[in-house]
C-alpha positions, 0 to 999 in steps of 0.5 A, a space after each residue: 520908940 518901940 512897936 506893938 511887938 516890943 522891937 525897936 521902931 524907927 520914926 516911921 514905926 517899922 522895925 529898924 533892923 528888918 532882915 531882907 527877904 526873897 519873894 519867889 512867886 507861886 508860878 516859879 515854885 509850881 512850874 515844871 522847871 523848878 520842880 525838876 531841879 535838884 534840891 541843891 540847884 534850887 538852894 544855889 538858884 535861890 542864893 544867886 537870885 537873893 544876891 542879884 536883886 538888891 540893885 544889880 538887876 540880874 547880874 551877880 558875881 559868885 565863885 564855886 567856893 563862895 557859893 558853897 560856903 553860902 549854901 552849906 554844900 560841898 564845892 564840887 556838889 555846888 559846881 554840879 548845881 551851877 552846871 544843872 542850872 546853866 543847862 536848864 536856862 536858869 542861869 547864864 555866865 556872863 564872864 567866866 572867872 580864873 583861879 590863877 596866881 595873879 588873877 583870881 576872878 569869880 564867875 559873873 552870872 546873869 539870873 535869866 528871870 531877871 532883866 540884866 541892865 549890864 548885858 541889856 537882855 530881857 528877863 527869859 521865862 523859858 526855863 520855867 517850862 523845861 522839865 528834866 527830860 526837855 533840855 531845849 526850850 519849847 518852840 
């Protein structure tokens, strides 16, 4: 069965191989907090958010090297971006990773815009109001 665009379709008429997408709301893109982030921090956040969304509800595992491969940036640049995101409240480290011979674990992150059913913490939108010069949440 073919759709009207010539792609293969399943029995419901939808494309059988649709790629997943990430919906970023307009209020996030126009917030002072988002505009104050560096381009690398934005890219890193979008990769974390995309990984956290499908069934994980705000919780994602991602090491610096893995995120550097996904974003196409150097691992030191991604590490600075993660620090920037953490300081501004966009993500928080739930469990820190290690890089030892026996126990190699990546850091487990919580995307603060989403509810996390692992930590039972509600979505926190204070990061949207924070600018570059305002590291503390508004009162």
